[in-house]
C-alpha positions as CSV (number, residue, x, y, z in Angstrom):
1,Q,-31.8,-22.0,-61.6
2,V,-30.1,-23.5,-64.6
3,Q,-32.2,-25.3,-67.2
4,L,-30.4,-27.5,-69.7
5,V,-32.1,-28.8,-72.8
6,E,-30.5,-31.3,-75.1
7,S,-31.3,-32.1,-78.7
8,G,-29.8,-33.9,-81.6
9,G,-30.2,-37.5,-80.5
10,G,-31.6,-40.2,-82.7
11,L,-31.1,-43.5,-84.4
12,V,-28.0,-43.9,-86.6
13,Q,-26.2,-46.8,-88.1
14,S,-22.8,-48.0,-87.0
15,G,-20.2,-45.7,-88.4
16,G,-22.6,-42.7,-88.6
17,S,-22.5,-39.3,-87.0
18,L,-24.6,-37.2,-84.8
19,R,-24.3,-33.8,-83.3
20,L,-25.8,-33.2,-79.9
21,S,-26.6,-29.7,-78.7
22,C,-27.4,-28.3,-75.3
23,V,-28.6,-24.9,-74.4
24,A,-29.0,-23.3,-71.0
25,S,-32.4,-21.8,-71.3
26,R,-32.4,-19.7,-68.1
27,G,-30.4,-18.8,-65.1
28,A,-27.3,-19.4,-67.2
29,L,-24.9,-16.7,-66.0
30,L,-21.4,-17.7,-65.0
31,I,-21.7,-21.3,-66.1
32,Y,-18.2,-22.8,-65.7
33,D,-18.2,-26.5,-66.8
34,M,-20.3,-27.7,-69.7
35,G,-20.3,-31.1,-71.2
36,W,-21.8,-34.5,-71.6
37,Y,-22.4,-37.6,-69.7
38,R,-24.2,-40.7,-70.8
39,Q,-26.0,-43.7,-69.3
40,A,-26.8,-46.9,-70.9
41,P,-29.5,-49.2,-69.5
42,G,-28.3,-51.0,-66.4
43,K,-25.1,-49.1,-66.3
44,E,-23.8,-46.2,-64.3
45,R,-23.7,-42.7,-65.8
46,E,-20.3,-41.9,-67.1
47,L,-18.4,-38.8,-68.4
48,V,-18.1,-38.4,-72.1
49,A,-16.6,-35.0,-72.5
50,V,-16.5,-31.8,-70.4
51,M,-14.8,-28.5,-70.9
52,N,-14.2,-25.2,-69.2
53,Y,-12.0,-22.3,-70.0
54,R,-8.8,-24.0,-69.2
55,E,-9.2,-27.7,-70.0
56,T,-11.1,-30.3,-71.8
57,T,-11.7,-33.9,-70.6
58,Y,-12.7,-36.8,-72.7
59,A,-13.5,-40.4,-71.9
60,D,-11.0,-42.8,-73.4
61,S,-13.8,-44.2,-75.5
62,A,-14.6,-40.8,-76.9
63,K,-11.1,-39.7,-77.8
64,G,-10.5,-39.4,-81.5
65,R,-14.2,-39.8,-82.3
66,F,-16.1,-37.2,-80.4
67,T,-15.4,-33.5,-80.3
68,I,-16.8,-31.1,-77.7
69,S,-17.2,-27.5,-78.4
70,R,-18.8,-24.6,-76.6
71,D,-20.2,-21.2,-77.3
72,S,-19.7,-19.6,-74.0
73,A,-21.5,-16.4,-74.8
74,K,-24.6,-18.3,-75.5
75,N,-24.0,-21.0,-72.8
76,E,-24.4,-23.7,-75.4
77,V,-22.3,-26.8,-75.7
78,Y,-22.1,-29.3,-78.6
79,L,-20.9,-32.8,-79.0
80,Q,-19.9,-33.9,-82.5
81,M,-19.9,-37.7,-82.6
82,E,-18.3,-39.5,-85.4
83,N,-17.9,-43.2,-86.2
84,L,-20.5,-44.2,-83.8
85,E,-20.7,-47.7,-82.5
86,P,-23.5,-49.7,-80.9
87,E,-21.6,-49.4,-77.6
88,D,-22.3,-45.6,-77.8
89,T,-26.0,-46.3,-77.4
90,A,-27.2,-44.4,-74.3
91,V,-29.1,-41.5,-73.0
92,Y,-26.8,-38.5,-73.2
93,Y,-27.1,-35.8,-70.6
94,C,-26.0,-32.3,-70.8
95,Y,-24.1,-31.2,-67.8
96,A,-23.1,-27.9,-66.4
97,T,-21.7,-26.3,-63.2
98,Q,-22.6,-22.9,-61.9
99,W,-21.2,-21.6,-58.7
100,N,-19.9,-25.0,-57.8
101,R,-23.3,-26.7,-58.2
102,D,-24.2,-29.4,-60.7
103,Y,-27.0,-29.2,-63.2
104,W,-28.3,-31.8,-65.6
105,G,-30.5,-31.9,-68.7
106,Q,-33.3,-34.3,-69.3
107,G,-31.3,-36.4,-71.6
108,T,-31.5,-37.3,-75.3
109,Q,-31.5,-40.8,-76.6
110,V,-28.7,-41.9,-79.0
111,T,-29.2,-45.3,-80.5
112,V,-26.6,-46.9,-82.8
113,S,-27.6,-49.9,-84.8
114,S,-25.3,-52.6,-86.1
């Protein structure tokens, strides 16, 4: 079992920054992909940024503003978010794959005020 726990969400003003963190607390051997999705109320969950050993994928809306990083030895992943906009308001979910199975964190709320 892989347990993913996010932290770092909160309320910021437009133009501000946040850093999200996610740690795999157990069953975390051989995690391949780690990254972030988000879901706003009434909208479908969407990819924000995901990385593995060979590639990194960003949503178009995240490029140039968000940076994903990973400490593979600790099975931790981070999302540095800069120049946040109200449109970034969502629940952000940590995501990982292990042995071709998907795992999700509980989500952390990010709210960006005007």
